[in-house]
PDB file with one MODEL, atoms N, CA, C and O in Angstrom:
MODEL        1
ATOM      1  N   MET A   1      44.155  69.920-147.344  1.00  0.00           N
ATOM      2  CA  MET A   1      43.412  70.814-148.076  1.00  0.00           C
ATOM      3  C   MET A   1      42.201  71.156-147.349  1.00  0.00           C
ATOM      4  O   MET A   1      41.643  70.455-146.505  1.00  0.00           O
ATOM      5  N   ALA A   2      41.842  72.348-147.778  1.00  0.00           N
ATOM      6  CA  ALA A   2      40.557  73.096-147.257  1.00  0.00           C
ATOM      7  C   ALA A   2      39.596  73.503-148.282  1.00  0.00           C
ATOM      8  O   ALA A   2      40.033  73.907-149.360  1.00  0.00           O
ATOM      9  N   VAL A   3      38.468  73.449-148.091  1.00  0.00           N
ATOM     10  CA  VAL A   3      37.468  73.971-148.952  1.00  0.00           C
ATOM     11  C   VAL A   3      36.158  74.600-148.315  1.00  0.00           C
ATOM     12  O   VAL A   3      35.407  73.978-147.563  1.00  0.00           O
ATOM     13  N   ASP A   4      35.987  75.902-148.710  1.00  0.00           N
ATOM     14  CA  ASP A   4      34.952  76.761-148.107  1.00  0.00           C
ATOM     15  C   ASP A   4      33.629  76.117-148.912  1.00  0.00           C
ATOM     16  O   ASP A   4      33.603  75.949-150.131  1.00  0.00           O
ATOM     17  N   VAL A   5      32.625  75.817-148.069  1.00  0.00           N
ATOM     18  CA  VAL A   5      31.378  75.424-148.573  1.00  0.00           C
ATOM     19  C   VAL A   5      30.220  76.223-148.047  1.00  0.00           C
ATOM     20  O   VAL A   5      30.256  76.786-146.953  1.00  0.00           O
ATOM     21  N   LYS A   6      29.214  76.254-148.847  1.00  0.00           N
ATOM     22  CA  LYS A   6      27.957  76.938-148.492  1.00  0.00           C
ATOM     23  C   LYS A   6      26.796  75.863-148.471  1.00  0.00           C
ATOM     24  O   LYS A   6      26.528  75.185-149.462  1.00  0.00           O
ATOM     25  N   LEU A   7      26.182  75.769-147.360  1.00  0.00           N
ATOM     26  CA  LEU A   7      25.099  74.880-147.261  1.00  0.00           C
ATOM     27  C   LEU A   7      23.686  75.638-147.370  1.00  0.00           C
ATOM     28  O   LEU A   7      23.457  76.707-146.804  1.00  0.00           O
ATOM     29  N   GLY A   8      22.859  75.006-148.097  1.00  0.00           N
ATOM     30  CA  GLY A   8      21.589  75.621-148.246  1.00  0.00           C
ATOM     31  C   GLY A   8      20.684  74.793-149.109  1.00  0.00           C
ATOM     32  O   GLY A   8      20.768  73.570-148.993  1.00  0.00           O
ATOM     33  N   SER A   9      19.807  75.321-149.983  1.00  0.00           N
ATOM     34  CA  SER A   9      19.045  74.633-150.954  1.00  0.00           C
ATOM     35  C   SER A   9      19.990  73.826-151.908  1.00  0.00           C
ATOM     36  O   SER A   9      19.683  72.719-152.349  1.00  0.00           O
ATOM     37  N   THR A  10      21.114  74.443-152.178  1.00  0.00           N
ATOM     38  CA  THR A  10      22.112  73.665-153.079  1.00  0.00           C
ATOM     39  C   THR A  10      23.467  73.788-152.363  1.00  0.00           C
ATOM     40  O   THR A  10      23.792  74.702-151.606  1.00  0.00           O
ATOM     41  N   PHE A  11      24.209  72.718-152.721  1.00  0.00           N
ATOM     42  CA  PHE A  11      25.678  72.649-152.118  1.00  0.00           C
ATOM     43  C   PHE A  11      26.610  73.337-152.999  1.00  0.00           C
ATOM     44  O   PHE A  11      26.768  73.003-154.173  1.00  0.00           O
ATOM     45  N   GLU A  12      27.332  74.460-152.341  1.00  0.00           N
ATOM     46  CA  GLU A  12      28.379  75.060-153.079  1.00  0.00           C
ATOM     47  C   GLU A  12      29.714  75.016-152.565  1.00  0.00           C
ATOM     48  O   GLU A  12      29.833  75.308-151.375  1.00  0.00           O
ATOM     49  N   ALA A  13      30.813  74.692-153.251  1.00  0.00           N
ATOM     50  CA  ALA A  13      32.134  74.569-152.788  1.00  0.00           C
ATOM     51  C   ALA A  13      33.011  75.283-153.798  1.00  0.00           C
ATOM     52  O   ALA A  13      32.764  75.298-155.004  1.00  0.00           O
ATOM     53  N   VAL A  14      34.131  75.917-153.187  1.00  0.00           N
ATOM     54  CA  VAL A  14      35.077  76.491-154.027  1.00  0.00           C
ATOM     55  C   VAL A  14      36.270  75.633-154.300  1.00  0.00           C
ATOM     56  O   VAL A  14      36.327  74.515-153.788  1.00  0.00           O
ATOM     57  N   ILE A  15      37.248  76.086-155.089  1.00  0.00           N
ATOM     58  CA  ILE A  15      38.462  75.279-155.277  1.00  0.00           C
ATOM     59  C   ILE A  15      39.234  74.975-154.139  1.00  0.00           C
ATOM     60  O   ILE A  15      39.625  75.946-153.492  1.00  0.00           O
ATOM     61  N   PRO A  16      39.569  73.754-153.713  1.00  0.00           N
ATOM     62  CA  PRO A  16      40.421  73.494-152.545  1.00  0.00           C
ATOM     63  C   PRO A  16      41.641  74.310-152.475  1.00  0.00           C
ATOM     64  O   PRO A  16      42.178  74.672-153.522  1.00  0.00           O
ATOM     65  N   LYS A  17      42.107  74.619-151.362  1.00  0.00           N
ATOM     66  CA  LYS A  17      43.393  75.423-151.085  1.00  0.00           C
ATOM     67  C   LYS A  17      44.181  74.554-150.030  1.00  0.00           C
ATOM     68  O   LYS A  17      43.765  73.803-149.148  1.00  0.00           O
ATOM     69  N   LEU A  18      45.402  74.890-150.397  1.00  0.00           N
ATOM     70  CA  LEU A  18      46.456  74.067-149.406  1.00  0.00           C
ATOM     71  C   LEU A  18      46.491  74.753-148.018  1.00  0.00           C
ATOM     72  O   LEU A  18      46.548  75.981-147.959  1.00  0.00           O
ATOM     73  N   LEU A  19      46.459  74.038-146.970  1.00  0.00           N
ATOM     74  CA  LEU A  19      46.616  74.553-145.675  1.00  0.00           C
ATOM     75  C   LEU A  19      47.953  74.632-145.246  1.00  0.00           C
ATOM     76  O   LEU A  19      48.360  75.650-144.685  1.00  0.00           O
ATOM     77  N   PHE A  20      48.691  73.642-145.457  1.00  0.00           N
ATOM     78  CA  PHE A  20      50.218  73.559-145.093  1.00  0.00           C
ATOM     79  C   PHE A  20      50.774  72.554-145.888  1.00  0.00           C
ATOM     80  O   PHE A  20      50.078  71.772-146.535  1.00  0.00           O
ATOM     81  N   GLN A  21      52.159  72.533-145.871  1.00  0.00           N
ATOM     82  CA  GLN A  21      53.043  71.383-146.462  1.00  0.00           C
ATOM     83  C   GLN A  21      53.584  70.496-145.330  1.00  0.00           C
ATOM     84  O   GLN A  21      53.989  70.964-144.265  1.00  0.00           O
ATOM     85  N   ALA A  22      53.566  69.238-145.615  1.00  0.00           N
ATOM     86  CA  ALA A  22      54.156  68.372-144.510  1.00  0.00           C
ATOM     87  C   ALA A  22      55.178  67.429-145.298  1.00  0.00           C
ATOM     88  O   ALA A  22      54.830  66.859-146.332  1.00  0.00           O
ATOM     89  N   ARG A  23      56.359  67.306-144.796  1.00  0.00           N
ATOM     90  CA  ARG A  23      57.380  66.399-145.406  1.00  0.00           C
ATOM     91  C   ARG A  23      57.324  65.055-144.773  1.00  0.00           C
ATOM     92  O   ARG A  23      57.647  64.954-143.590  1.00  0.00           O
ATOM     93  N   ILE A  24      56.930  63.979-145.475  1.00  0.00           N
ATOM     94  CA  ILE A  24      56.930  62.679-144.912  1.00  0.00           C
ATOM     95  C   ILE A  24      58.031  61.859-145.486  1.00  0.00           C
ATOM     96  O   ILE A  24      58.020  61.639-146.698  1.00  0.00           O
ATOM     97  N   PRO A  25      58.947  61.403-144.760  1.00  0.00           N
ATOM     98  CA  PRO A  25      60.257  60.811-145.248  1.00  0.00           C
ATOM     99  C   PRO A  25      59.767  59.517-146.143  1.00  0.00           C
ATOM    100  O   PRO A  25      58.744  58.898-145.849  1.00  0.00           O
ATOM    101  N   THR A  26      60.537  59.199-147.180  1.00  0.00           N
ATOM    102  CA  THR A  26      60.192  58.374-148.062  1.00  0.00           C
ATOM    103  C   THR A  26      60.245  56.826-147.315  1.00  0.00           C
ATOM    104  O   THR A  26      59.538  55.881-147.665  1.00  0.00           O
ATOM    105  N   ALA A  27      61.125  56.801-146.344  1.00  0.00           N
ATOM    106  CA  ALA A  27      61.095  55.575-145.562  1.00  0.00           C
ATOM    107  C   ALA A  27      60.096  55.266-144.834  1.00  0.00           C
ATOM    108  O   ALA A  27      60.006  54.118-144.397  1.00  0.00           O
ATOM    109  N   MET A  28      59.165  56.198-144.561  1.00  0.00           N
ATOM    110  CA  MET A  28      57.885  56.069-143.780  1.00  0.00           C
ATOM    111  C   MET A  28      56.660  55.514-144.773  1.00  0.00           C
ATOM    112  O   MET A  28      55.661  55.009-144.261  1.00  0.00           O
ATOM    113  N   VAL A  29      56.776  55.619-146.042  1.00  0.00           N
ATOM    114  CA  VAL A  29      55.721  55.331-147.030  1.00  0.00           C
ATOM    115  C   VAL A  29      55.528  53.814-146.835  1.00  0.00           C
ATOM    116  O   VAL A  29      56.456  53.022-147.005  1.00  0.00           O
ATOM    117  N   GLY A  30      54.397  53.475-146.506  1.00  0.00           N
ATOM    118  CA  GLY A  30      54.047  52.150-146.343  1.00  0.00           C
ATOM    119  C   GLY A  30      54.306  51.606-144.967  1.00  0.00           C
ATOM    120  O   GLY A  30      53.735  50.565-144.639  1.00  0.00           O
ATOM    121  N   ALA A  31      55.127  52.225-144.120  1.00  0.00           N
ATOM    122  CA  ALA A  31      55.620  51.673-142.893  1.00  0.00           C
ATOM    123  C   ALA A  31      54.481  51.897-141.820  1.00  0.00           C
ATOM    124  O   ALA A  31      54.228  51.018-140.996  1.00  0.00           O
ATOM    125  N   PHE A  32      53.870  52.979-141.850  1.00  0.00           N
ATOM    126  CA  PHE A  32      52.782  53.240-140.917  1.00  0.00           C
ATOM    127  C   PHE A  32      51.513  53.711-141.671  1.00  0.00           C
ATOM    128  O   PHE A  32      51.512  54.276-142.765  1.00  0.00           O
ATOM    129  N   ARG A  33      50.395  53.381-140.893  1.00  0.00           N
ATOM    130  CA  ARG A  33      49.036  53.809-141.607  1.00  0.00           C
ATOM    131  C   ARG A  33      48.879  55.242-141.497  1.00  0.00           C
ATOM    132  O   ARG A  33      48.478  55.862-142.481  1.00  0.00           O
ATOM    133  N   ASN A  34      49.149  55.849-140.404  1.00  0.00           N
ATOM    134  CA  ASN A  34      48.977  57.287-140.273  1.00  0.00           C
ATOM    135  C   ASN A  34      50.255  58.104-140.122  1.00  0.00           C
ATOM    136  O   ASN A  34      51.088  57.740-139.292  1.00  0.00           O
ATOM    137  N   TYR A  35      50.445  59.095-140.807  1.00  0.00           N
ATOM    138  CA  TYR A  35      51.638  59.959-140.679  1.00  0.00           C
ATOM    139  C   TYR A  35      51.397  61.160-139.739  1.00  0.00           C
ATOM    140  O   TYR A  35      52.301  61.867-139.295  1.00  0.00           O
ATOM    141  N   TYR A  36      49.957  61.329-139.458  1.00  0.00           N
ATOM    142  CA  TYR A  36      49.548  62.561-138.738  1.00  0.00           C
ATOM    143  C   TYR A  36      48.318  62.146-137.873  1.00  0.00           C
ATOM    144  O   TYR A  36      47.657  61.142-138.139  1.00  0.00           O
ATOM    145  N   VAL A  37      48.063  62.927-136.881  1.00  0.00           N
ATOM    146  CA  VAL A  37      46.764  62.825-136.200  1.00  0.00           C
ATOM    147  C   VAL A  37      46.228  64.254-135.806  1.00  0.00           C
ATOM    148  O   VAL A  37      47.002  65.159-135.496  1.00  0.00           O
ATOM    149  N   ALA A  38      44.980  64.392-135.833  1.00  0.00           N
ATOM    150  CA  ALA A  38      44.357  65.536-135.485  1.00  0.00           C
ATOM    151  C   ALA A  38      44.239  65.603-133.978  1.00  0.00           C
ATOM    152  O   ALA A  38      44.074  64.613-133.265  1.00  0.00           O
ATOM    153  N   SER A  39      44.349  66.982-133.506  1.00  0.00           N
ATOM    154  CA  SER A  39      44.094  67.152-131.953  1.00  0.00           C
ATOM    155  C   SER A  39      42.547  66.802-131.570  1.00  0.00           C
ATOM    156  O   SER A  39      41.659  66.741-132.421  1.00  0.00           O
ATOM    157  N   ALA A  40      42.377  66.616-130.398  1.00  0.00           N
ATOM    158  CA  ALA A  40      41.013  66.396-130.036  1.00  0.00           C
ATOM    159  C   ALA A  40      40.124  67.497-130.356  1.00  0.00           C
ATOM    160  O   ALA A  40      39.015  67.206-130.802  1.00  0.00           O
ATOM    161  N   GLU A  41      40.430  68.699-130.201  1.00  0.00           N
ATOM    162  CA  GLU A  41      39.499  69.805-130.684  1.00  0.00           C
ATOM    163  C   GLU A  41      39.528  70.192-132.081  1.00  0.00           C
ATOM    164  O   GLU A  41      38.804  71.084-132.521  1.00  0.00           O
ATOM    165  N   GLY A  42      40.405  69.495-132.830  1.00  0.00           N
ATOM    166  CA  GLY A  42      40.405  69.603-134.293  1.00  0.00           C
ATOM    167  C   GLY A  42      41.103  70.894-134.844  1.00  0.00           C
ATOM    168  O   GLY A  42      40.993  71.281-136.007  1.00  0.00           O
ATOM    169  N   ARG A  43      41.848  71.523-133.848  1.00  0.00           N
ATOM    170  CA  ARG A  43      42.405  72.814-134.386  1.00  0.00           C
ATOM    171  C   ARG A  43      43.963  72.601-134.764  1.00  0.00           C
ATOM    172  O   ARG A  43      44.606  73.485-135.332  1.00  0.00           O
ATOM    173  N   ARG A  44      44.496  71.392-134.411  1.00  0.00           N
ATOM    174  CA  ARG A  44      45.932  71.291-134.676  1.00  0.00           C
ATOM    175  C   ARG A  44      46.174  69.858-135.241  1.00  0.00           C
ATOM    176  O   ARG A  44      45.360  68.946-135.095  1.00  0.00           O
ATOM    177  N   PHE A  45      47.421  69.727-135.932  1.00  0.00           N
ATOM    178  CA  PHE A  45      47.729  68.304-136.427  1.00  0.00           C
ATOM    179  C   PHE A  45      49.113  68.020-135.714  1.00  0.00           C
ATOM    180  O   PHE A  45      49.898  68.903-135.369  1.00  0.00           O
ATOM    181  N   LEU A  46      49.273  66.845-135.567  1.00  0.00           N
ATOM    182  CA  LEU A  46      50.683  66.394-135.092  1.00  0.00           C
ATOM    183  C   LEU A  46      51.201  65.458-136.189  1.00  0.00           C
ATOM    184  O   LEU A  46      50.561  64.475-136.561  1.00  0.00           O
ATOM    185  N   PHE A  47      52.404  65.816-136.692  1.00  0.00           N
ATOM    186  CA  PHE A  47      53.019  64.887-137.863  1.00  0.00           C
ATOM    187  C   PHE A  47      54.258  64.317-137.204  1.00  0.00           C
ATOM    188  O   PHE A  47      54.817  64.826-136.233  1.00  0.00           O
ATOM    189  N   TYR A  48      54.600  63.308-137.773  1.00  0.00           N
ATOM    190  CA  TYR A  48      55.850  62.560-137.604  1.00  0.00           C
ATOM    191  C   TYR A  48      56.806  63.124-138.575  1.00  0.00           C
ATOM    192  O   TYR A  48      56.596  63.010-139.783  1.00  0.00           O
ATOM    193  N   SER A  49      57.856  63.733-138.103  1.00  0.00           N
ATOM    194  CA  SER A  49      58.941  64.329-138.889  1.00  0.00           C
ATOM    195  C   SER A  49      60.205  64.151-138.285  1.00  0.00           C
ATOM    196  O   SER A  49      60.409  64.512-137.126  1.00  0.00           O
ATOM    197  N   PRO A  50      61.133  63.578-139.046  1.00  0.00           N
ATOM    198  CA  PRO A  50      62.500  63.563-138.432  1.00  0.00           C
ATOM    199  C   PRO A  50      63.240  64.879-138.189  1.00  0.00           C
ATOM    200  O   PRO A  50      62.995  65.846-138.910  1.00  0.00           O
ATOM    201  N   ILE A  51      64.075  64.946-137.266  1.00  0.00           N
ATOM    202  CA  ILE A  51      64.886  66.357-137.131  1.00  0.00           C
ATOM    203  C   ILE A  51      65.760  66.576-138.262  1.00  0.00           C
ATOM    204  O   ILE A  51      66.440  65.672-138.747  1.00  0.00           O
ATOM    205  N   GLU A  52      65.749  67.822-138.708  1.00  0.00           N
ATOM    206  CA  GLU A  52      66.542  68.230-139.793  1.00  0.00           C
ATOM    207  C   GLU A  52      67.967  68.005-139.559  1.00  0.00           C
ATOM    208  O   GLU A  52      68.478  68.393-138.508  1.00  0.00           O
ATOM    209  N   GLY A  53      68.647  67.408-140.459  1.00  0.00           N
ATOM    210  CA  GLY A  53      70.024  67.028-140.365  1.00  0.00           C
ATOM    211  C   GLY A  53      70.426  65.907-139.471  1.00  0.00           C
ATOM    212  O   GLY A  53      71.610  65.768-139.164  1.00  0.00           O
ATOM    213  N   SER A  54      69.559  65.152-139.064  1.00  0.00           N
ATOM    214  CA  SER A  54      69.798  64.010-138.314  1.00  0.00           C
ATOM    215  C   SER A  54      70.527  62.992-138.963  1.00  0.00           C
ATOM    216  O   SER A  54      71.313  62.284-138.334  1.00  0.00           O
ATOM    217  N   GLY A  55      70.307  62.848-140.304  1.00  0.00           N
ATOM    218  CA  GLY A  55      70.754  61.871-141.145  1.00  0.00           C
ATOM    219  C   GLY A  55      70.201  60.553-140.966  1.00  0.00           C
ATOM    220  O   GLY A  55      70.804  59.581-141.421  1.00  0.00           O
ATOM    221  N   THR A  56      69.027  60.416-140.299  1.00  0.00           N
ATOM    222  CA  THR A  56      68.271  59.172-140.111  1.00  0.00           C
ATOM    223  C   THR A  56      67.338  58.983-141.350  1.00  0.00           C
ATOM    224  O   THR A  56      66.334  59.683-141.483  1.00  0.00           O
ATOM    225  N   SER A  57      67.670  58.072-142.205  1.00  0.00           N
ATOM    226  CA  SER A  57      66.776  57.964-143.488  1.00  0.00           C
ATOM    227  C   SER A  57      66.064  56.569-143.261  1.00  0.00           C
ATOM    228  O   SER A  57      65.213  56.234-144.085  1.00  0.00           O
ATOM    229  N   GLN A  58      66.331  55.804-142.286  1.00  0.00           N
ATOM    230  CA  GLN A  58      65.864  54.475-142.113  1.00  0.00           C
ATOM    231  C   GLN A  58      64.992  54.511-140.646  1.00  0.00           C
ATOM    232  O   GLN A  58      65.292  55.203-139.672  1.00  0.00           O
ATOM    233  N   ILE A  59      64.013  53.725-140.733  1.00  0.00           N
ATOM    234  CA  ILE A  59      63.278  53.560-139.512  1.00  0.00           C
ATOM    235  C   ILE A  59      63.845  52.626-138.581  1.00  0.00           C
ATOM    236  O   ILE A  59      63.972  51.455-138.940  1.00  0.00           O
ATOM    237  N   THR A  60      64.212  52.995-137.405  1.00  0.00           N
ATOM    238  CA  THR A  60      64.907  52.101-136.368  1.00  0.00           C
ATOM    239  C   THR A  60      63.771  51.354-135.686  1.00  0.00           C
ATOM    240  O   THR A  60      62.867  51.916-135.066  1.00  0.00           O
ATOM    241  N   PRO A  61      63.902  49.963-135.861  1.00  0.00           N
ATOM    242  CA  PRO A  61      62.950  49.024-135.177  1.00  0.00           C
ATOM    243  C   PRO A  61      63.015  49.174-133.607  1.00  0.00           C
ATOM    244  O   PRO A  61      64.008  49.599-133.017  1.00  0.00           O
ATOM    245  N   ILE A  62      61.884  48.792-133.019  1.00  0.00           N
ATOM    246  CA  ILE A  62      61.948  48.775-131.453  1.00  0.00           C
ATOM    247  C   ILE A  62      61.376  47.469-131.185  1.00  0.00           C
ATOM    248  O   ILE A  62      60.601  46.912-131.962  1.00  0.00           O
ATOM    249  N   THR A  63      61.798  46.943-129.985  1.00  0.00           N
ATOM    250  CA  THR A  63      61.263  45.707-129.462  1.00  0.00           C
ATOM    251  C   THR A  63      60.451  45.942-128.239  1.00  0.00           C
ATOM    252  O   THR A  63      60.834  46.566-127.249  1.00  0.00           O
ATOM    253  N   VAL A  64      59.289  45.380-128.407  1.00  0.00           N
ATOM    254  CA  VAL A  64      58.231  45.594-127.351  1.00  0.00           C
ATOM    255  C   VAL A  64      58.253  44.172-126.599  1.00  0.00           C
ATOM    256  O   VAL A  64      58.215  43.109-127.219  1.00  0.00           O
ATOM    257  N   VAL A  65      58.316  44.261-125.246  1.00  0.00           N
ATOM    258  CA  VAL A  65      58.416  42.876-124.423  1.00  0.00           C
ATOM    259  C   VAL A  65      57.242  42.856-123.592  1.00  0.00           C
ATOM    260  O   VAL A  65      57.104  43.671-122.680  1.00  0.00           O
ATOM    261  N   LEU A  66      56.393  41.975-123.855  1.00  0.00           N
ATOM    262  CA  LEU A  66      55.150  41.751-123.143  1.00  0.00           C
ATOM    263  C   LEU A  66      55.431  40.694-121.995  1.00  0.00           C
ATOM    264  O   LEU A  66      56.248  39.783-122.131  1.00  0.00           O
ATOM    265  N   ASN A  67      54.706  40.893-120.897  1.00  0.00           N
ATOM    266  CA  ASN A  67      54.740  40.095-119.614  1.00  0.00           C
ATOM    267  C   ASN A  67      56.153  40.103-119.051  1.00  0.00           C
ATOM    268  O   ASN A  67      56.559  39.094-118.475  1.00  0.00           O
ATOM    269  N   TRP A  68      56.961  41.216-119.184  1.00  0.00           N
ATOM    270  CA  TRP A  68      58.245  41.116-118.732  1.00  0.00           C
ATOM    271  C   TRP A  68      58.377  40.915-117.278  1.00  0.00           C
ATOM    272  O   TRP A  68      59.434  40.453-116.849  1.00  0.00           O
ATOM    273  N   THR A  69      57.493  41.188-116.540  1.00  0.00           N
ATOM    274  CA  THR A  69      57.417  40.963-115.006  1.00  0.00           C
ATOM    275  C   THR A  69      57.699  39.404-114.609  1.00  0.00           C
ATOM    276  O   THR A  69      58.344  38.991-113.645  1.00  0.00           O
ATOM    277  N   ALA A  70      57.026  38.648-115.635  1.00  0.00           N
ATOM    278  CA  ALA A  70      57.347  37.129-115.393  1.00  0.00           C
ATOM    279  C   ALA A  70      58.724  36.695-115.523  1.00  0.00           C
ATOM    280  O   ALA A  70      59.063  35.634-115.000  1.00  0.00           O
ATOM    281  N   GLY A  71      59.547  37.402-116.160  1.00  0.00           N
ATOM    282  CA  GLY A  71      60.955  37.065-116.233  1.00  0.00           C
ATOM    283  C   GLY A  71      61.821  37.537-114.907  1.00  0.00           C
ATOM    284  O   GLY A  71      62.957  37.121-114.680  1.00  0.00           O
ATOM    285  N   LEU A  72      61.160  38.402-114.129  1.00  0.00           N
ATOM    286  CA  LEU A  72      61.763  38.797-112.953  1.00  0.00           C
ATOM    287  C   LEU A  72      61.883  37.808-111.870  1.00  0.00           C
ATOM    288  O   LEU A  72      62.754  37.880-111.003  1.00  0.00           O
ATOM    289  N   LYS A  73      60.938  36.828-111.942  1.00  0.00           N
ATOM    290  CA  LYS A  73      60.596  35.771-110.763  1.00  0.00           C
ATOM    291  C   LYS A  73      61.682  34.672-110.971  1.00  0.00           C
ATOM    292  O   LYS A  73      61.792  33.836-110.075  1.00  0.00           O
ATOM    293  N   ARG A  74      62.459  34.592-112.012  1.00  0.00           N
ATOM    294  CA  ARG A  74      63.363  33.557-112.266  1.00  0.00           C
ATOM    295  C   ARG A  74      64.598  33.586-111.372  1.00  0.00           C
ATOM    296  O   ARG A  74      65.471  32.727-111.497  1.00  0.00           O
TER     297      ARG A  74
ENDMDL
END
């Protein structure tokens, strides 16, 4: 949402307007804290969105291995 505001001796704001629509998969709700991130300059947004027609409705877990180089010495 975006709101035009006027700053001065009083604060004035108009009715919020929709900037864009983003489809967040229902499988993502509660899975991640952020579904999007703003770019450094604040002019763009990056959204997580599955590829259309991919048929992936579930989040695929990943495995992160820490200190994996220690296993190479065996």
